[in-house]
N, C-alpha and C positions, 0 to 999 in steps of 0.2 A: 308545727304542733296544731292539733285540731282546735284547741282553745287555749287562751292564755292561762297559765297555771296559777294556782293559789299560792301566794308568797306572803309570809308574815314578817313584819318589820319590827324588830326590837332594838333597844339601845342599851340602857343600863339595867342590870338585874340586881337590884339593891333597894333598901329602904331609902326614903328621901325626907329631908327636912324642908327644903325649898326646891320645888320641881315645877316651875312655871310652864314648861313645855310638855309636861306630863309624859316624859320619856322613861321614867323609872317603873319597873315592875318588881315588886317584892319577891324574894326567893320563894316564899310560901305560895304566892299567887302564880308564879311561873311554873312551879311544880304541879299545881292544879291544872293549869292550861295544857301542859305536856301530857298529863295523865288523861285529860279529855281527848286529845288528839289520838293517843294510843288506843283508848277504849273504842273510839269511832272507827278504828281500823286504818287510820292515817299513819304514814311514816314520814317523819321530818328528815329532810335531806338538804345537802348543800346545793347552791345554785348550779355548780358544775354538773352534779348528778342529775338535777332537774332538767337541765338543758340537753343532756344526753338522751333522756327518755323520749320515746316516740309519742307516748300518750300518758302524761302524768296523772290525768284524771282517772284513767282506767287502772293505773297502778296505785292510786290513792296516795300520791306523793304530794307533800306540802313543803315548799321552800322555807327554810328558817334562816333569816338574816339578822345580823347584829351590827349596827352602825357605830362608828367612832372608836372601836377597839378598847373599851373600858376594861380595866384589870379585873373588875368584879365578874366578868364572864368566866374567868378561870375557876373561881371558887364557887360561884353561885349558879352558873348555867351549865357548865361542862359536865359536872357529875350527874345532873338530871338528864341531860341528853344521853350520856353513856348508859344510864339505867334503862332507858327505853330503846336503845339501839339506834338513836337518831344521830345525824350529822348536821352540819350547819355551815354557813359562810360568815366569817368575821371580816367586815370591811374596816380597814385601819388607815390612819392618816400618817403618811410616811414621815413627815417632819415634826410630828407631835409625839412620836413614840417616847415613852418615859416621862412625858409631861402631863399636862392637865387640860381640861376643857375650857381654855381661856376664851374661846369664841362665845361662851355662854355667860361669862361673868357679869356682863352689863345688865343681864336680865334678872340677876339675883339668884341664879341657879347654884346648887351645891357644887363645890369643888370636887371633881372626880378624877382619880388617877387613871392614866392610860397605860396600856401594856408597854413594857420595855422592848427594845430590839431583841434581846435574848428570849423573852417570853413569846414574842411573835415567831421567832425562828423555831422555837420548840413546838409551838402550836401547829405550825405548818407541817411538822413531821407526824402529826396525828391524822385522823380522818376529817378534821376541820379544814375547810378551804379558807385561805387568806386572799382577800380581794382588796382593791384600792378604793379609798375614800378621799382621794386627792392628796396633795402635798400639805396643805395648810387649812383646809375647810373654808374656802371662800365661795361666794355666790358666782358661779362660773359664767352665766350669761352677761354679767356686768363687766367681765374682763376683756382685754384685747386678745387678739388671736395668740400672740406670743405668750402672754400671761396664762391664758387657758391651756395652751399646749404644755407649759411647764407643769401646771397642776395635774393634767391628765396623763400625758406621756411621761413626764418626769417622775411622777409617783410610781408608775409601773416599773420603770428602770430601777428606781431606788429600792423598791420592795423585792424585785427579782434578785438583786444583789444580796439582800438580807436573807431570803428564804431559799435561794439557790434552786428555784423551780419557776416555771411560767406563772404569771399572774393573769388569769383569764378574764376576771370581771372587774367592773368599775361601779361605784355607787355615787350618785350626784349629791354633794353636800346640800342640805336643806331641800333636797328634791328638785333643785333649780336646774332646769334643762330646757333648751329650745332646739330647733332644727340644726343650728350651727354647732352647738356643743355636742349633740347626739352624733353628728357626723364626725366630729373630732375624736370621739371615743372609738369609733370604728376605724378611723385612719390610724389611730395609735396602736391598733392590733388587739384590742379587747374583743373577746368573742361575744360578750353581752354587757349590758349596763342597766342598772336598776335606778328607777326614780321612786317617787312616792305615788300619788295619784296620777292619772294620765292627763298631763298638761299639753302634750302633743300626741299625734297619732301613735299608738303603741306599736313598738317594733322590738327586735332583739336588742336594740340599743336605747330603748326607753320603756323598760318593763315596769308597769305599775305594781305596787305592793299594798298590802293591807296593814295599816298601823295597829299595833297592839299595845294597850296600856294596862294600868293597875285595875281599872274598872271592868276589864273584859273577863267576865265570868264565863263558864261554859255555855250558858244560854246566849250571851252576847256573841261569843265566837260562832255558835251555830247560826245565829242570824247574819253575821258577817259572811259566813260561808254561803248562805242562801243568796245574799245580795251579790256576792262575787259570781255565782253561777248565773244570776239573772242578767248581769251587765257585761260579763267578760265576752269580748268579741270572739267569734269563731274564725 
């Protein structure tokens, strides 16, 4: 690709009482953000479609990603995406399906329901891409090779059994990635892997993304777009 594409990173699309990590975007604000993208001529797409494009910038494609597989995606995000003709990638945690965000409880974050196995299977039958967000949402660089392999390769195998189709993409929990972990995602057969900000040299297995939160009005999104164009390597 001539330039790293613009990829937006979401988590929960819901209101929040306690949101210490600012990962929640209210349904109303999310609708405003998607409307802005549409008015600017952008088309939100899954990572799989974005990676197939020879020049996402020329086609005005924006990657839309949703980490953790929260159930609110189905009711609060999917109808808005459908209204604009957008697709997206939902990165889910293979051994947390049907559970809750227990990795966040110590910070005082709201308890949030994660999609069930059946909901993920049904979602994968739509235009939404399902990718892996590991087995259990651990900081991968802190793990041994065998533990990291289970989280990376094991989650891919588990999800492929659930959705009965290839799982092409991986998303690093907490954005935690180093050269060893990035190489392991490639060895596990993923075609791409997403991080958050660029902590190592950007590549197809350490793709940086733009965090989006409740405070991101259309003006802030426009400024983030300008910043992306200024710093995205060619």
